[in-house]
Structures are given as C-alpha cells and as structure tokens.
C-alpha angles and dihedrals in degrees: 000000000000113000110219112236099169099100121095118245144157126267097235114165118258099257103168096057123046098186135078117284088235092064114142125242092247092057098038115114089219098056093105092064101029128072098293091070112139094359123137117242093256090051091049089055091054090051090046090054093062097044118102119208123193133176116291122277116242125228113295094014117129125239089194137339134231108275096024115137111267112240107138147023120222135221115208110227100175136357129024135274132195124217118213142170126217114237124222090263092051099259124138118245113193111220103176151341124235124208133189113299093026127116124227137175096063090120088082098059098087100049101020090243131084114261092201142024127248120212130182115246090193136350105322134190118197139179112225114214114193105227097218090055091045091053092052092047092047091059088059095044115049091186091057092048092048093049092049090052088051090053091051090049091051090051091053092046092051091049089053091048090052091052090051091046093053096043101049115011130094123237090261092052093048096051092042090051092052092050090051091048092053090045092053093047091051090051089051088058092048091251129127113293092197104043122048145132119247108234093196129072126245086251091058092045091052092045092050095046097040093246135122119253089245091055092050090051092048091051092051090049091049092049090050093050089050090052091240095117136018106216124192106170101288096349112100130190119183106218100175115027094178093054090046090053091049090050088052087052092246128129112267 
C-alpha cells in the first residue's frame, strides 16, 4: 500500500520511542502486546521477515485513506493515530484512536478497501504487515492466528462499546470512559495509568464522543473541581480512580 506523504506536518521529535524505527520484533518493547505474543523466537523471526518498516509519519500525514485498496494491517510502534470516516456532507467523524502496540487497518478485510482513513496525531512509527503474507504465516502458526482473532474481537467489542457510549451515556460518563480507556491502554504498555498526555485535541475528543468542544472543556473543569482529575492543557493526572469509574458508571 502507498503511504500518503502529501500532507503538511511538523517535525516534532519522536518522543514515545527511543529506538530506531527499523527495530526487530524480538527487540521491540511492545512485542508482549503486539502480534508476536506467545510466539517462539524462530516464529518471531518469520513474522519479522514479512514486516515492512518505513520512516515515521509526521503529524497530519495519512497512513491510508478511506477507499484505498486494502493490502496491509499496521502495528503502531510509537505515537498515536486517529481513524475517521467522511460523512455525506464532507465532515470528519472520528471513529477511534490507536496507541503503541495496537493494530489498525483491519476495517479493510471484508471489502478489500479501507472503510475509514487513518491520520497521525503526532510523529508516528508503524510496522506494515502485508495481509496476504500474514494469512500464509497464520496457517503455520496457530498462536499467531489465535492472537490476530483476539485483536479483531477486541476491535469489534470496542466498536460496540462506543455505540453504547454514544446512545445512552451522559457527557460526564463519555469523557470519564475515554480517560479510563487511555489509562488502561497505558497500563498495558507498562506506562503510568494515572499520568499521561492526551495526543488528541479537544475537538477530536468532542467529535469522537459526540459532544461539543465547550461541553468537553466543562466536563474537564468539573472533574478538576471535584478533585478527580488534574488537567493542565493536554497533561492529565488521575487523582481519584474510584470516583472516575463511578462517573463512567462502572463499579469502583
């Protein structure tokens, strides 16, 4: 697949990943949550042989666009991307955010074309995994196939959770749920679950959650006054996880 490099973007340093973008699967700090999970060292080498690594995308560059031919899935190694669809009237509808160790691009499997676009929110490094090669390798490695199915299942579950979130939950519940999701995903990567920087803008958060920017800002202010969060622009510190879970309508 051709990676679009026509968009303008900044040249921010790659902060989330301190190693070379050509790092192998066996040496990658994310290999416990990415596709190599539970593979033997020889199997990891076979997977590593099919993976294509190119130079990082800069902010606002596209990894792929809606309607592009589906050829590969992608593992995020550093940085964050957002997935979005374009509505009939040309507006952008954010459908998800992808963090290091997560796989994206699976939306193209069913129709052989991507159903959404993926854009870098900051400097992003990805591993491109040609799907035809992955299919062949999966038939030889049951553990790889099983893990890929688990990733697909997680994607479906998260889509269903988003539908539920948008149909029933209040603004407070929606924002709290997103903060908990980011917290959990950070913990999965062995990073702090209580202190993190939001890679997305308030506009993207509002778009994703079906809220106005003003509502998102009011919710953050309310959480700060309640000593649930400490908010400094994009810097977030969770002060009271139990209260945040209650606000998200989850059991503490």
